[in-house]
Structures are given as structure tokens and as C-alpha cells.
Backbone as a printed PyTorch tensor [residue, N CA C, xyz], in Angstrom:
tensor([[[ 43.6270,   8.2920, -14.5240],
         [ 42.7860,   9.3450, -15.0530],
         [ 42.0310,  10.0030, -13.9050]],

        [[ 42.0840,  11.3190, -13.8150],
         [ 41.4340,  12.0420, -12.7610],
         [ 40.2380,  12.8180, -13.3750]],

        [[ 39.0380,  12.2910, -13.1860],
         [ 37.8390,  12.9530, -13.7320],
         [ 37.3100,  13.9100, -12.7040]],

        [[ 36.9940,  15.1370, -13.1470],
         [ 36.3630,  16.1200, -12.2870],
         [ 34.9030,  15.7670, -12.1610]],

        [[ 34.3390,  16.1580, -11.0470],
         [ 32.9280,  15.9920, -10.8500],
         [ 32.0960,  16.8470, -11.8150]],

        [[ 31.1800,  16.2410, -12.4900],
         [ 30.2870,  16.9560, -13.4110],
         [ 28.8970,  16.6720, -12.9130]],

        [[ 28.1310,  17.7050, -12.4610],
         [ 26.8250,  17.4640, -11.9050],
         [ 25.7920,  16.9410, -12.9090]],

        [[ 26.0560,  17.1240, -14.1900],
         [ 25.1600,  16.6350, -15.2220],
         [ 25.3090,  15.0830, -15.4460]],

        [[ 26.5860,  14.6190, -15.2730],
         [ 26.7790,  13.2000, -15.5130],
         [ 26.9430,  12.3870, -14.2320]],

        [[ 27.2840,  13.0030, -13.1140],
         [ 27.5310,  12.2510, -11.8950],
         [ 26.4060,  12.3760, -10.8930]],

        [[ 25.3630,  13.1400, -11.2060],
         [ 24.3080,  13.2660, -10.2670],
         [ 23.5170,  11.9570, -10.1540]],

        [[ 23.2610,  11.5390,  -8.8990],
         [ 22.5140,  10.3810,  -8.6450],
         [ 20.9950,  10.6820,  -8.7290]],

        [[ 20.2920,   9.8890,  -9.4930],
         [ 18.8280,  10.1140,  -9.5930],
         [ 18.1470,   9.0570,  -8.6810]],

        [[ 17.2520,   9.4780,  -7.8560],
         [ 16.5500,   8.5830,  -6.9860],
         [ 15.3510,   7.9580,  -7.6800]],

        [[ 15.1100,   6.7380,  -7.3470],
         [ 13.9000,   6.0590,  -7.8920],
         [ 12.7970,   5.9560,  -6.7960]],

        [[ 13.0890,   6.5920,  -5.6560],
         [ 12.1750,   6.5830,  -4.4750],
         [ 11.0310,   7.5470,  -4.6830]],

        [[  9.8860,   7.2290,  -4.1320],
         [  8.7230,   8.1240,  -4.1970],
         [  8.9830,   9.3160,  -3.2820]],

        [[  8.8380,  10.5390,  -3.7850],
         [  9.0340,  11.6790,  -2.9190],
         [  7.9820,  11.7010,  -1.8230]],

        [[  8.3610,  12.0580,  -0.6170],
         [  7.4550,  12.2250,   0.5400],
         [  6.8520,  10.9070,   1.0170]],

        [[  7.3270,   9.7770,   0.5360],
         [  6.8210,   8.4870,   1.0370],
         [  7.6910,   8.0330,   2.2350]],

        [[  7.0830,   7.5830,   3.2330],
         [  7.7720,   7.1210,   4.4320],
         [  8.1040,   5.6510,   4.3110]],

        [[  9.3600,   5.3690,   3.9570],
         [  9.8000,   3.9960,   3.7170],
         [ 10.0400,   3.2020,   5.0180]],

        [[  9.4980,   3.7140,   6.1450],
         [  9.4460,   2.9850,   7.3400],
         [  7.9920,   2.5480,   7.6490]],

        [[  7.1340,   2.8800,   6.6790],
         [  5.6910,   2.5570,   6.8570],
         [  5.4500,   1.0540,   6.7870]],

        [[  4.4460,   0.6600,   7.5390],
         [  4.0290,  -0.7380,   7.5330],
         [  3.6050,  -1.0830,   6.1330]],

        [[  4.0320,  -2.3060,   5.7030],
         [  3.6560,  -2.8000,   4.3530],
         [  4.7030,  -3.7420,   3.8450]],

        [[  4.3870,  -4.1750,   2.6110],
         [  5.2980,  -5.1450,   1.9330],
         [  6.0640,  -4.4370,   0.8370]],

        [[  7.3660,  -4.8010,   0.7280],
         [  8.2630,  -4.1840,  -0.2370],
         [  9.0120,  -5.3090,  -0.9410]],

        [[  9.0850,  -5.2110,  -2.2710],
         [  9.8630,  -6.1330,  -3.0980],
         [ 11.1650,  -5.4410,  -3.4190]],

        [[ 12.2960,  -6.0990,  -3.1050],
         [ 13.5570,  -5.4850,  -3.2710],
         [ 14.4490,  -6.4010,  -4.1870]],

        [[ 15.3040,  -5.7900,  -4.9370],
         [ 16.3180,  -6.4770,  -5.7750],
         [ 17.6670,  -5.7900,  -5.5270]],

        [[ 18.6680,  -6.5850,  -5.1760],
         [ 20.0320,  -6.0930,  -4.9970],
         [ 20.9170,  -6.8060,  -5.9710]],

        [[ 21.7740,  -6.1090,  -6.6540],
         [ 22.6750,  -6.7000,  -7.6690],
         [ 24.1260,  -6.6540,  -7.2030]],

        [[ 24.8260,  -7.6500,  -7.6140],
         [ 26.3070,  -7.6640,  -7.3670],
         [ 26.9750,  -6.6760,  -8.3060]],

        [[ 28.0310,  -6.1220,  -7.8640],
         [ 28.8290,  -5.1960,  -8.6720],
         [ 29.1970,  -5.8470,  -9.9880]],

        [[ 29.0170,  -5.0980, -11.0690],
         [ 29.3040,  -5.5470, -12.4020],
         [ 28.5750,  -6.8400, -12.7760]],

        [[ 27.5080,  -7.1520, -12.0280],
         [ 26.6810,  -8.3350, -12.2470],
         [ 27.5170,  -9.6030, -12.2540]],

        [[ 28.5490,  -9.6120, -11.4510],
         [ 29.3990, -10.7850, -11.3650],
         [ 28.6800, -11.8740, -10.5940]],

        [[ 28.8110, -13.1030, -11.0670],
         [ 28.1890, -14.2260, -10.3710],
         [ 29.0430, -14.6480,  -9.2070]],

        [[ 28.6710, -14.1920,  -8.0300],
         [ 29.3970, -14.4260,  -6.7930],
         [ 28.8180, -15.5190,  -5.9100]],

        [[ 27.5320, -15.7890,  -6.0830],
         [ 26.8230, -16.5880,  -5.0550],
         [ 26.5040, -18.0320,  -5.4260]],

        [[ 26.9290, -18.4560,  -6.5940],
         [ 26.7150, -19.8440,  -6.9910],
         [ 26.2910, -19.9450,  -8.4010]],

        [[ 25.5420, -20.9690,  -8.7690],
         [ 25.1030, -21.2050, -10.1080],
         [ 23.7530, -21.8960, -10.1510]],

        [[ 23.1040, -21.8570, -11.3500],
         [ 21.8160, -22.5240, -11.5320],
         [ 22.0840, -23.8930, -12.2080]],

        [[ 21.5190, -24.9390, -11.6100],
         [ 21.6570, -26.2770, -12.1230],
         [ 20.3020, -26.9240, -12.1640]],

        [[ 19.8820, -27.2350, -13.3650],
         [ 18.5690, -27.8530, -13.6100],
         [ 17.4270, -27.0670, -12.9370]],

        [[ 17.4580, -25.7690, -13.0590],
         [ 16.3710, -24.9340, -12.5090],
         [ 16.4420, -24.7540, -10.9590]],

        [[ 17.5660, -25.0780, -10.3570],
         [ 17.7040, -24.9080,  -8.9380],
         [ 18.9640, -24.0480,  -8.6670]],

        [[ 18.8330, -23.1250,  -7.7230],
         [ 20.0090, -22.3200,  -7.3520],
         [ 20.8870, -23.1170,  -6.3760]],

        [[ 22.1840, -23.2520,  -6.7770],
         [ 23.1300, -23.9760,  -5.9610],
         [ 24.0900, -22.9310,  -5.3720]],

        [[ 23.9460, -22.6480,  -4.0980],
         [ 24.7360, -21.6710,  -3.3960],
         [ 26.1730, -22.1490,  -3.1920]],

        [[ 27.1740, -21.2950,  -3.3840],
         [ 28.5130, -21.5730,  -3.0200],
         [ 28.7540, -20.9990,  -1.6300]],

        [[ 30.0070, -20.9930,  -1.1360],
         [ 30.2550, -20.4760,   0.2340],
         [ 29.8560, -19.0010,   0.3690]],

        [[ 30.0300, -18.1970,  -0.6940],
         [ 29.6510, -16.7880,  -0.6060],
         [ 28.1360, -16.6890,  -0.6570]],

        [[ 27.4620, -17.4850,  -1.4330],
         [ 26.0260, -17.4890,  -1.4310],
         [ 25.3800, -17.8800,  -0.1090]],

        [[ 26.0330, -18.8430,   0.5710],
         [ 25.5690, -19.2020,   1.8640],
         [ 25.6800, -18.0570,   2.8740]],

        [[ 26.7440, -17.2810,   2.7510],
         [ 26.8840, -16.1160,   3.6210],
         [ 25.7850, -15.1320,   3.3260]],

        [[ 25.5740, -14.8070,   1.9950],
         [ 24.5320, -13.9190,   1.6370],
         [ 23.1450, -14.3890,   2.1560]],

        [[ 22.8710, -15.6760,   2.0430],
         [ 21.6400, -16.2860,   2.4400],
         [ 21.4440, -16.1310,   3.9780]],

        [[ 22.4540, -16.5080,   4.7540],
         [ 22.3410, -16.4400,   6.1760],
         [ 22.2460, -15.0120,   6.6980]],

        [[ 22.9340, -14.0550,   6.0430],
         [ 22.7890, -12.6870,   6.4620],
         [ 21.4260, -12.1380,   6.1490]],

        [[ 20.8370, -12.5760,   5.0380],
         [ 19.4700, -12.2050,   4.7610],
         [ 18.5230, -12.5970,   5.8890]],

        [[ 18.6300, -13.8800,   6.2760],
         [ 17.8150, -14.3480,   7.3530],
         [ 18.1190, -13.6290,   8.6820]],

        [[ 19.3320, -13.2220,   8.8600],
         [ 19.7370, -12.5160,  10.0910],
         [ 19.0330, -11.1160,  10.1920]],

        [[ 18.5320, -10.5710,   9.0990],
         [ 17.7860,  -9.2950,   9.1610],
         [ 16.6690,  -9.3370,  10.1420]],

        [[ 15.9980, -10.4640,  10.2140],
         [ 14.8300, -10.5900,  11.0920],
         [ 15.2710, -10.6490,  12.5440]],

        [[ 16.5140, -11.0890,  12.8290],
         [ 16.9980, -11.0770,  14.1930],
         [ 17.4610,  -9.6870,  14.6210]],

        [[ 17.8630,  -8.9020,  13.6780],
         [ 18.3390,  -7.5330,  13.9720],
         [ 17.2180,  -6.5140,  14.1540]],

        [[ 16.0800,  -6.7620,  13.4530],
         [ 14.9870,  -5.8130,  13.4880],
         [ 13.6970,  -6.5760,  13.7510]],

        [[ 13.1320,  -6.2750,  14.9050],
         [ 11.9660,  -7.0290,  15.3760],
         [ 10.6270,  -6.5330,  14.6830]],

        [[ 10.7470,  -5.4840,  13.8830],
         [  9.5550,  -4.9540,  13.2050],
         [  9.4490,  -5.3960,  11.7640]],

        [[ 10.2180,  -6.4200,  11.3430],
         [ 10.1530,  -6.9100,   9.9990],
         [  9.9520,  -8.4050,   9.9150]],

        [[  9.2940,  -8.8480,   8.8030],
         [  9.2100, -10.2350,   8.4990],
         [  9.7850, -10.4310,   7.1230]],

        [[ 10.5580, -11.4590,   6.9460],
         [ 11.1190, -11.8010,   5.6170],
         [ 10.2070, -12.7900,   4.9700]],

        [[  9.7120, -12.4540,   3.8260],
         [  8.8090, -13.3710,   3.1160],
         [  9.6230, -14.0700,   2.0080]],

        [[  9.0180, -14.3130,   0.9150],
         [  9.7090, -15.0280,  -0.1580],
         [ 11.0170, -14.3000,  -0.5550]],

        [[ 12.0900, -15.0580,  -0.7640],
         [ 13.3200, -14.4830,  -1.2500],
         [ 14.1380, -15.6020,  -1.9550]],

        [[ 15.1090, -15.1370,  -2.7510],
         [ 16.0300, -16.0820,  -3.3860],
         [ 17.3210, -15.3190,  -3.6180]],

        [[ 18.4050, -16.0620,  -3.3640],
         [ 19.7810, -15.5670,  -3.7400],
         [ 20.0400, -16.2260,  -5.0970]],

        [[ 20.3080, -15.3610,  -6.0960],
         [ 20.6210, -15.8440,  -7.4670],
         [ 22.1100, -15.7200,  -7.6210]],

        [[ 22.6690, -16.1620,  -8.7120],
         [ 24.1350, -16.0510,  -8.9100],
         [ 24.6490, -14.6340,  -8.7380]],

        [[ 23.9500, -13.6280,  -9.2450],
         [ 24.4620, -12.2760,  -9.1580],
         [ 23.4630, -11.2100,  -8.5970]],

        [[ 22.4480, -11.6750,  -8.0180],
         [ 21.4830, -10.7650,  -7.3930],
         [ 20.6110, -11.4780,  -6.3420]],

        [[ 19.8710, -10.7080,  -5.6130],
         [ 18.9340, -11.2420,  -4.6240],
         [ 17.5840, -10.5600,  -4.8470]],

        [[ 16.5320, -11.3320,  -4.8110],
         [ 15.1590, -10.8010,  -4.8460],
         [ 14.5510, -11.1880,  -3.4930]],

        [[ 13.7970, -10.2690,  -2.8770],
         [ 13.1640, -10.5750,  -1.6270],
         [ 11.9420,  -9.6780,  -1.3600]],

        [[ 11.0770, -10.1850,  -0.5540],
         [  9.9300,  -9.4440,  -0.0510],
         [ 10.1470,  -9.2290,   1.4530]],

        [[ 10.1150,  -8.0010,   1.8800],
         [ 10.2470,  -7.6020,   3.2430],
         [  8.9310,  -6.9870,   3.6560]],

        [[  8.4090,  -7.4330,   4.8300],
         [  7.2180,  -6.8270,   5.3800],
         [  7.6100,  -6.0390,   6.6240]],

        [[  7.3230,  -4.7360,   6.6250],
         [  7.5330,  -3.9610,   7.8500],
         [  6.2030,  -4.0770,   8.5860]],

        [[  6.2240,  -4.6270,   9.8070],
         [  5.0310,  -4.9070,  10.5560],
         [  4.6270,  -3.7800,  11.4700]],

        [[  5.5850,  -2.8970,  11.7660],
         [  5.2970,  -1.7430,  12.6600],
         [  6.2630,  -0.6470,  12.3330]],

        [[  5.7170,   0.5650,  12.1950],
         [  6.5450,   1.7370,  12.0170],
         [  6.9820,   2.2130,  13.4040]],

        [[  8.2620,   1.9840,  13.7040],
         [  8.7820,   2.2500,  15.0720],
         [  8.9630,   3.7370,  15.3860]],

        [[  9.0440,   4.5910,  14.3280],
         [  9.2530,   5.9930,  14.5420],
         [  8.2620,   6.8240,  13.6930]],

        [[  6.9330,   6.6740,  13.8740],
         [  6.0080,   7.3290,  12.9630],
         [  6.0580,   8.8370,  12.9740]],

        [[  6.3830,   9.4660,  14.0510],
         [  6.3460,  10.9230,  14.1490],
         [  7.6270,  11.5400,  13.6640]],

        [[  8.7400,  10.8530,  13.9360],
         [ 10.0900,  11.4120,  13.5720],
         [ 10.2410,  11.5600,  12.0910]],

        [[  9.5240,  10.7700,  11.2770],
         [  9.7290,  10.7760,   9.8440],
         [  9.2920,  12.0630,   9.1620]],

        [[  8.6770,  12.9500,   9.8860],
         [  8.1790,  14.1950,   9.3630],
         [  9.2510,  15.3220,   9.4190]],

        [[ 10.3630,  15.0330,  10.1610],
         [ 11.3890,  16.0460,  10.2560],
         [ 12.2730,  16.0940,   9.0090]],

        [[ 12.8510,  17.2530,   8.6640],
         [ 13.5560,  17.3700,   7.3730],
         [ 14.7370,  16.3860,   7.1570]],

        [[ 15.5570,  16.1690,   8.1410],
         [ 16.7450,  15.3590,   7.9290],
         [ 16.6400,  14.0460,   8.6670]],

        [[ 15.4760,  13.4680,   8.5810],
         [ 15.2090,  12.2020,   9.3260],
         [ 16.0050,  11.0270,   8.7550]],

        [[ 16.6280,  10.2680,   9.6500],
         [ 17.3270,   9.0920,   9.2760],
         [ 16.8730,   8.0430,  10.3020]],

        [[ 16.3910,   6.8970,   9.8170],
         [ 15.9030,   5.8470,  10.7190],
         [ 16.6210,   4.5610,  10.3250]],

        [[ 16.7980,   3.7370,  11.3570],
         [ 17.3700,   2.4280,  11.0860],
         [ 16.2780,   1.4480,  10.7800]],

        [[ 15.0450,   1.9100,  10.6070],
         [ 13.8920,   1.0500,  10.3880],
         [ 13.2800,   1.2420,   9.0500]],

        [[ 13.9210,   1.9220,   8.0990],
         [ 13.4180,   2.0970,   6.7540],
         [ 13.9310,   0.9600,   5.8670]],

        [[ 13.2840,   0.8340,   4.7400],
         [ 13.7860,  -0.1910,   3.7570],
         [ 15.2280,   0.1450,   3.4280]],

        [[ 15.5680,   1.3670,   3.1950],
         [ 16.9170,   1.7320,   2.8360],
         [ 17.9620,   1.3500,   3.9140]],

        [[ 17.5750,   1.5060,   5.1860],
         [ 18.4920,   1.1450,   6.2890],
         [ 18.6210,  -0.3450,   6.3550]],

        [[ 17.5490,  -1.0870,   6.1260],
         [ 17.6080,  -2.5530,   6.1510],
         [ 18.5460,  -3.0510,   5.0380]],

        [[ 18.3990,  -2.4970,   3.8370],
         [ 19.2880,  -2.8790,   2.7280],
         [ 20.7070,  -2.4960,   2.9920]],

        [[ 20.9620,  -1.2750,   3.4770],
         [ 22.3190,  -0.8420,   3.8050],
         [ 22.9500,  -1.7960,   4.8190]],

        [[ 22.2210,  -2.1440,   5.8490],
         [ 22.7050,  -3.0120,   6.8750],
         [ 23.0440,  -4.3990,   6.3170]],

        [[ 22.1940,  -4.8940,   5.4840],
         [ 22.3950,  -6.2510,   4.8530],
         [ 23.6430,  -6.1870,   3.9480]],

        [[ 23.7200,  -5.2270,   3.0790],
         [ 24.8880,  -5.1490,   2.1750],
         [ 26.1510,  -4.9960,   2.9310]],

        [[ 26.1450,  -4.1590,   4.0310],
         [ 27.3460,  -3.9620,   4.8440],
         [ 27.7480,  -5.2610,   5.5210]],

        [[ 26.8050,  -6.0390,   6.0560],
         [ 27.1420,  -7.2660,   6.7550],
         [ 27.7410,  -8.3060,   5.7840]],

        [[ 27.1560,  -8.3900,   4.6170],
         [ 27.6760,  -9.3440,   3.6320],
         [ 29.0450,  -8.9120,   3.1600]],

        [[ 29.2220,  -7.6660,   2.9050],
         [ 30.5150,  -7.1000,   2.4480],
         [ 31.5490,  -7.3570,   3.4670]],

        [[ 31.3100,  -7.0760,   4.7620],
         [ 32.2670,  -7.3330,   5.8250],
         [ 32.7760,  -8.8240,   5.8300]],

        [[ 31.8070,  -9.7070,   5.6240],
         [ 32.1710, -11.1490,   5.6420],
         [ 32.9140, -11.5830,   4.3600]],

        [[ 32.5650, -10.9760,   3.2350],
         [ 33.1840, -11.4290,   1.9490],
         [ 34.4280, -10.6230,   1.5430]],

        [[ 34.6010,  -9.4540,   2.1460],
         [ 35.7420,  -8.5790,   1.7590],
         [ 37.1150,  -9.2680,   1.8290]],

        [[ 37.3770, -10.0960,   2.8650],
         [ 38.6670, -10.7890,   2.8790],
         [ 38.9390, -11.6820,   1.6800]],

        [[ 37.8810, -12.1160,   1.0030],
         [ 38.0340, -13.0150,  -0.1240],
         [ 37.8360, -12.2750,  -1.4650]],

        [[ 36.9220, -11.2870,  -1.4480],
         [ 36.5600, -10.6400,  -2.7380],
         [ 36.8560,  -9.1570,  -2.8090]],

        [[ 37.3320,  -8.6020,  -1.7470],
         [ 37.4740,  -7.1150,  -1.6900],
         [ 36.1640,  -6.4720,  -1.2830]],

        [[ 36.1380,  -5.1810,  -1.2900],
         [ 34.9380,  -4.5290,  -0.7170],
         [ 33.9560,  -4.1100,  -1.8290]],

        [[ 34.1600,  -4.4620,  -3.1010],
         [ 33.2130,  -4.0640,  -4.1240],
         [ 32.3750,  -5.3270,  -4.4740]],

        [[ 31.3710,  -5.5900,  -3.5990],
         [ 30.5410,  -6.7160,  -3.6870],
         [ 29.2250,  -6.2930,  -4.4010]],

        [[ 28.7040,  -5.1480,  -4.0620],
         [ 27.3470,  -4.7880,  -4.4970],
         [ 27.3740,  -3.6220,  -5.4630]],

        [[ 26.4060,  -3.6630,  -6.3700],
         [ 26.0940,  -2.4550,  -7.2150],
         [ 25.5470,  -1.3850,  -6.3270]],

        [[ 25.8620,  -0.1540,  -6.6300],
         [ 25.3170,   0.9650,  -5.8570],
         [ 23.8080,   0.9360,  -5.9440]],

        [[ 23.1270,   1.2640,  -4.8530],
         [ 21.6990,   1.3930,  -4.7360],
         [ 21.0230,   0.0140,  -4.7970]],

        [[ 19.7380,   0.0010,  -5.0530],
         [ 18.9330,  -1.2200,  -5.1050],
         [ 17.6190,  -0.7930,  -5.7620]],

        [[ 16.8540,  -1.8220,  -6.1480],
         [ 15.5450,  -1.5850,  -6.6890],
         [ 14.4870,  -1.9650,  -5.6320]],

        [[ 13.4370,  -1.1730,  -5.4960],
         [ 12.4010,  -1.4530,  -4.5470],
         [ 11.0950,  -1.1430,  -5.1870]],

        [[ 10.0620,  -1.9050,  -4.7760],
         [  8.7100,  -1.7340,  -5.2710],
         [  7.8070,  -1.9120,  -4.0620]],

        [[  6.8650,  -1.0010,  -3.8790],
         [  5.8920,  -1.0990,  -2.8090],
         [  4.7770,  -1.9850,  -3.3050]],

        [[  4.5450,  -3.0730,  -2.5740],
         [  3.4700,  -4.0400,  -2.9200],
         [  2.1690,  -3.5150,  -2.3210]],

        [[  1.2170,  -3.2330,  -3.2010],
         [  0.0310,  -2.5800,  -2.7410],
         [ -1.2550,  -3.4470,  -2.5370]],

        [[ -1.1850,  -4.7170,  -3.0650],
         [ -2.3720,  -5.5440,  -2.8730],
         [ -1.9550,  -7.0280,  -2.9360]],

        [[ -2.8660,  -7.8790,  -2.5660],
         [ -2.5860,  -9.3310,  -2.5040],
         [ -2.2560,  -9.9480,  -3.8630]],

        [[ -2.9240,  -9.4590,  -4.9220],
         [ -2.6550,  -9.9890,  -6.2670],
         [ -1.2120,  -9.7020,  -6.6590]],

        [[ -0.7980,  -8.4830,  -6.4350],
         [  0.6210,  -8.0830,  -6.7510],
         [  1.5990,  -8.9060,  -5.9290]],

        [[  1.2910,  -9.0820,  -4.6300],
         [  2.1440,  -9.8760,  -3.7660],
         [  2.2700, -11.3170,  -4.3280]],

        [[  1.2110, -11.9060,  -4.6550],
         [  1.2330, -13.2860,  -5.1880],
         [  2.0230, -13.3880,  -6.5430]],

        [[  1.8870, -12.4110,  -7.4280],
         [  2.6420, -12.3970,  -8.6480],
         [  4.1510, -12.2670,  -8.3920]],

        [[  4.4770, -11.3450,  -7.5210],
         [  5.8770, -11.1640,  -7.1740],
         [  6.4880, -12.3600,  -6.4720]],

        [[  5.7560, -12.9780,  -5.5890],
         [  6.2460, -14.2180,  -4.8540],
         [  6.4670, -15.3500,  -5.8760]],

        [[  5.5370, -15.4700,  -6.8220],
         [  5.6760, -16.4990,  -7.8620],
         [  6.9160, -16.2070,  -8.7760]],

        [[  7.1180, -14.9560,  -9.1210],
         [  8.2880, -14.5600,  -9.8780],
         [  9.5330, -14.9580,  -9.1510]],

        [[  9.6240, -14.6910,  -7.8700],
         [ 10.8190, -15.0570,  -7.0680],
         [ 11.0040, -16.5420,  -7.0740]],

        [[  9.9610, -17.2760,  -6.8080],
         [ 10.0650, -18.7660,  -6.7910],
         [ 10.5290, -19.3480,  -8.0640]],

        [[ 10.0750, -18.7390,  -9.2210],
         [ 10.4170, -19.2950, -10.5230],
         [ 11.6610, -18.7420, -11.1120]],

        [[ 12.3070, -17.7910, -10.4850],
         [ 13.4710, -17.1350, -11.0300],
         [ 14.5340, -18.0740, -11.4750]],

        [[ 14.9070, -19.1150, -10.7450],
         [ 15.9590, -20.0490, -11.2550],
         [ 15.5880, -20.7800, -12.5350]],

        [[ 14.2620, -21.0560, -12.7270],
         [ 13.8210, -21.7350, -13.9140],
         [ 13.9880, -20.8920, -15.1630]],

        [[ 13.9270, -19.5900, -15.0190],
         [ 13.9910, -18.6580, -16.1320],
         [ 15.2950, -17.8760, -16.1730]],

        [[ 16.3250, -18.3860, -15.4850],
         [ 17.5730, -17.6610, -15.3260],
         [ 18.1860, -17.2050, -16.6770]],

        [[ 18.2520, -18.0120, -17.6560],
         [ 18.9310, -17.5980, -18.9120],
         [ 18.1510, -16.5840, -19.6830]],

        [[ 16.8810, -16.3140, -19.2950],
         [ 16.1210, -15.2710, -19.9080],
         [ 15.9940, -13.9990, -19.0260]],

        [[ 16.5970, -14.1270, -17.8440],
         [ 16.5430, -13.0110, -16.8360],
         [ 17.3250, -11.8330, -17.2810]],

        [[ 16.8720, -10.6430, -16.9820],
         [ 17.6090,  -9.4430, -17.3960],
         [ 18.9700,  -9.2750, -16.6890]],

        [[ 19.1270, -10.0100, -15.5650],
         [ 20.4140,  -9.9690, -14.7770],
         [ 21.3800, -11.0660, -15.2500]],

        [[ 20.9130, -11.9160, -16.1690],
         [ 21.7580, -13.0590, -16.6120],
         [ 22.9710, -12.5910, -17.3940]],

        [[ 24.1240, -13.0550, -16.9950],
         [ 25.3430, -12.8960, -17.7720],
         [ 26.0510, -14.2290, -17.6620]],

        [[ 26.4740, -14.7110, -18.8060],
         [ 27.1310, -16.0230, -18.8610],
         [ 28.6200, -15.9010, -18.4720]],

        [[ 28.8530, -15.6960, -17.1760],
         [ 30.2200, -15.6110, -16.6660],
         [ 30.3390, -16.6580, -15.5870]],

        [[ 31.4170, -17.3950, -15.5700],
         [ 31.6210, -18.4160, -14.5230],
         [ 31.5300, -17.8020, -13.1660]],

        [[ 31.0370, -18.6090, -12.2090],
         [ 30.9120, -18.1800, -10.8580],
         [ 32.2980, -17.9770, -10.2120]],

        [[ 32.4440, -16.9170,  -9.4310],
         [ 33.6710, -16.7090,  -8.6730],
         [ 33.5790, -17.4820,  -7.3510]],

        [[ 34.6320, -18.0340,  -6.9500],
         [ 34.6580, -18.8090,  -5.6420],
         [ 34.4260, -20.2420,  -5.9110]],

        [[ 34.1980, -20.9140,  -4.8610],
         [ 34.0050, -22.3970,  -4.9610],
         [ 32.5800, -22.7380,  -4.6390]],

        [[ 32.0900, -23.7920,  -5.2460],
         [ 30.7190, -24.2660,  -5.0060],
         [ 30.6640, -25.3210,  -3.9170]]])
């Protein structure tokens, strides 16, 4: 089937704040989902996330973000069967003046960090799973105060305990080996 592009149905809608500099110092809560919400990274057992070989790759690549970018800190995070939740803190805006130009692209924005992460995981998993690992885009929330940070960190920590009630939960067997 060859569908023609229809701007009314195929237009991507951004959830980003207009005119916000996503390279700004601060804390960001991000959620990335696997394509079709497939359980690729392991399973939940007695309230604990058990990573499989693909989950270990996703986990290690997440940690590798801090090696690639010296202006970020990785705070609370969890790899779930079909998604990742994490808090990223940008400690320094490395290009504060460039962000005012109209077609500014920086490797130090939350978007660039997520693109780099997804790309690294996809490169490593593509030989086993193909290149459709991730759902398009991601969810992000700017954490504005300590109370919000604490609530989000607690949510991340407790995510495996509430897995069957999670909006990302789908009762599909995990792909790959545990």
C-alpha cells in the first residue's frame, strides 16, 4: 500500500516548549519507549527488573552518556521491559549564545542526548532485532523544584513494583534471552 503524505494526518506535533533552550542547566525527566511497546529489555520478577542481554546493553549505553558528555549527570533511572525512565541533569550550558540563532543544532541538548543514546542502542541491537528498536520521539519533563525531583525519583524507583498497573504495561513475553 502506497499512502500519500497528508499534512493533516502525518504532521508531527511537538510536545516541546516553544523558545525553551533544552541545553539549559537543570534537571529533566525523560521516558523512551520501545517500538510497539515490545518487551525487549527483560522482565519483572517479584517487583525487581531482571535485565536480559538487550537490557544490559540499554543499561550500559545509558551510563555511557556521562562518558560522552562532560556537562551532564545521570541521576535516578531504570530500564523497564519496554521503556526507560531517567533523570538527566545538565550541569553546564556549553553553547549559551549559539542557541539564539534560528537553525541552532547542539549536541548538548536533551534531544541530542536522547538521539545519541537511541542510536547507540540501536547500533548494538540491530544485528539481533533489526533497526526498529525505539518508538519515535520521547517524553520529557523539566523538573523545576526539589519536591518534583523527589516525587519523580520515587516514581522511577518504584516503577517495577507497579509494573502491571503502568500505562506502558503490555502482557507480551520478552523478546530475547534472559
